[in-house]
C-alpha positions as CSV (number, residue, x, y, z in Angstrom):
1,M,7.2,11.7,-4.8
2,K,9.7,9.0,-5.6
3,V,10.6,8.0,-9.1
4,V,12.0,4.5,-9.8
5,E,13.2,3.2,-13.2
6,K,11.8,-0.3,-13.7
7,N,15.0,-1.9,-14.6
8,K,16.7,-0.4,-11.5
9,A,13.9,-1.2,-9.0
10,T,15.7,-3.8,-6.9
11,A,13.8,-3.4,-3.6
12,A,11.0,-5.6,-2.6
13,L,7.5,-4.5,-3.5
14,A,6.7,-4.2,0.2
15,D,9.5,-1.7,0.6
16,Y,8.1,0.5,-2.2
17,A,4.6,0.1,-0.7
18,E,5.9,1.4,2.6
19,Q,7.5,4.4,0.8
20,A,4.1,5.2,-0.7
21,A,3.0,6.4,2.8
22,E,5.3,9.4,2.2
23,G,4.0,10.1,-1.3
24,P,3.5,8.4,-4.7
25,V,6.1,6.0,-6.0
26,V,6.2,6.3,-9.8
27,V,7.7,3.5,-11.8
28,T,9.1,4.5,-15.2
29,V,10.4,2.8,-18.3
30,K,13.0,4.9,-20.2
31,G,11.9,7.9,-18.1
32,K,8.1,7.6,-19.0
33,P,5.7,6.8,-16.1
34,V,4.1,3.4,-16.5
35,A,2.8,2.7,-13.0
36,V,2.3,4.3,-9.6
37,L,2.0,3.1,-6.0
38,L,-0.3,5.2,-3.9
39,L,-1.3,5.0,-0.3
40,L,-5.1,4.2,-0.1
41,E,-7.3,5.2,2.8
42,N,-11.0,4.5,3.4
43,T,-11.4,2.2,0.3
44,D,-12.0,-1.4,-0.4
45,L,-11.2,-3.8,-3.2
46,E,-14.7,-3.5,-4.8
47,S,-14.3,0.3,-5.1
48,I,-10.9,-0.1,-6.7
49,A,-12.2,-2.7,-9.1
50,V,-15.2,-0.7,-10.1
51,S,-13.4,2.6,-10.4
52,T,-10.8,1.1,-12.8
53,N,-13.2,-0.9,-14.9
54,P,-13.4,0.8,-18.4
55,K,-16.9,-0.4,-19.0
56,F,-18.1,0.9,-15.7
57,I,-16.4,4.3,-16.3
58,E,-18.0,4.5,-19.7
59,L,-21.4,3.8,-18.2
60,I,-20.9,6.5,-15.6
61,E,-19.8,9.0,-18.2
62,H,-22.8,8.2,-20.4
63,S,-25.1,8.6,-17.4
64,R,-23.6,12.0,-16.5
65,A,-23.9,13.2,-20.1
66,M,-27.6,12.1,-20.2
67,A,-28.2,13.9,-16.9
68,R,-26.5,17.1,-18.2
69,K,-28.6,16.9,-21.4
70,H,-32.0,15.9,-19.9
71,G,-31.6,17.1,-16.3
72,W,-31.5,15.4,-12.9
73,I,-34.4,14.1,-10.9
74,S,-34.1,14.7,-7.2
75,S,-34.6,11.8,-4.8
76,E,-37.5,13.7,-3.3
77,E,-39.2,13.7,-6.7
78,I,-38.6,10.0,-7.2
79,R,-40.0,9.3,-3.7
80,R,-43.1,11.4,-4.5
81,Q,-43.6,9.6,-7.9
82,F,-43.4,6.2,-6.2
83,G,-45.3,7.2,-3.1
84,I,-42.4,6.6,-0.8
85,P,-42.3,8.8,2.4
86,A,-39.6,11.5,2.4
87,R,-36.6,11.0,4.5
88,R,-35.9,13.4,7.4
89,G,-33.1,15.9,7.2
90,N,-31.2,17.3,4.2
91,R,-30.7,14.0,2.5
92,N,-33.8,14.6,0.4
93,S,-32.1,17.3,-1.6
94,R,-29.5,15.0,-3.1
95,R,-29.9,14.4,-6.8
96,V,-29.8,10.9,-8.4
97,G,-26.5,10.4,-10.0
98,Q,-24.5,12.5,-7.6
99,S,-22.0,10.7,-5.5
100,H,-22.0,11.2,-1.8
101,R,-20.0,9.9,1.1
102,N,-21.4,7.4,3.7
103,K,-20.7,7.6,7.4
104,S,-17.3,5.9,6.9
105,G,-16.3,8.6,4.4
106,N,-16.4,6.3,1.3
107,K,-18.3,7.2,-1.8
108,A,-21.6,5.4,-1.9
């Protein structure tokens, strides 16, 4: 991990981004962290925008709290209630609200 004081950061942003491949680059102001550059793999701009949106995060936290309080409904049960044929394989056992990874490794 590299730590750079903001007023002493004289390299180009591209240089710091390259250094992020070796580990986080933390930017500080008076010794306190204010930003970080991280290497991202297997993600897209939409995922970043959603995962950093305070309203979306609040919605997800509310949904998880409701699920903990009232319980989950399995996708198999939802399919049964709506008359949708069950999928083949283990995918039926996933619960609504749980994240999973798609074939490319991204959360879906």
